[in-house]
N, C-alpha and C positions, 0 to 999 in steps of 0.2 A: 754328490750332486749328479743328476742324470745328464747324459749328453743331449745337447739341444742344437748342435751345428751339424749340418749335413756334410757329406764328403766333398762336394763341389765347393761349397762355401768355405770349408776348412782349407782346401787347396788354394783358393783365391786369397784367403787371409795369410797363408804362409808366403805365397808369392809377393803379395803387397808388403808384408813384413820385411822380406829380404830386400826388396827394392828400396823401401824407406831406410833400412839399416845402411845400405850402400850410400844413399843420398846423405844420411847423417854423417857418415865417415868423410865424404867429400866436403861437406859443409864445415866439419871440424878442422879439416886440413886447409880450408880457405880456397879450395878449388872452385867450389860452387857457392854463390851467395844465396841465402835464404832470407827473404825480406821480413817475414812475419814470425816464423817459428825458428827457434834456435836449434842447433845441432842436438842438444840434449833433449829437447822436446820431441824431435823426430826420432831419436833413439828410444825414448820411452814408448812412443806410439808403436814403433816397430816391434819392441819387445812384447807389448800387450798383444799385438796381432799374431806374433809367432807363438805365444803361449796358448792363445785361444784356438789357433789352427791346429796345434799339436795335440791339445787335450780335447778338442771339439766341444768345449764348454764356454758359454758366453754369459756373463752376469747381466748384461743389458737385455739379452733375449729372455733370460729368466725373469727379470723384473717386469718385462712387458708381456710375459706369458707366451712367447713365441717358441715353437718347437719345430725346427726344420730338419730334424734327424729322423729318418725312417727307423723302424724297429730293426736292430742288428741281430 
């Protein structure tokens, strides 16, 4: 599959993934309460963002026909 996520977008995804992973850990420990989403849900979302940022490939972008990656 061709890359479809640009460098800035990938960096933001990795940053958001790390932040959500930290929040998930705090929610699992009970330090922070998360009203709607559980710690497991936050962890899954964080993992998806980290994988998409690291590989620079997004399945949703592919399904919608979006390509934000310049030619490498």
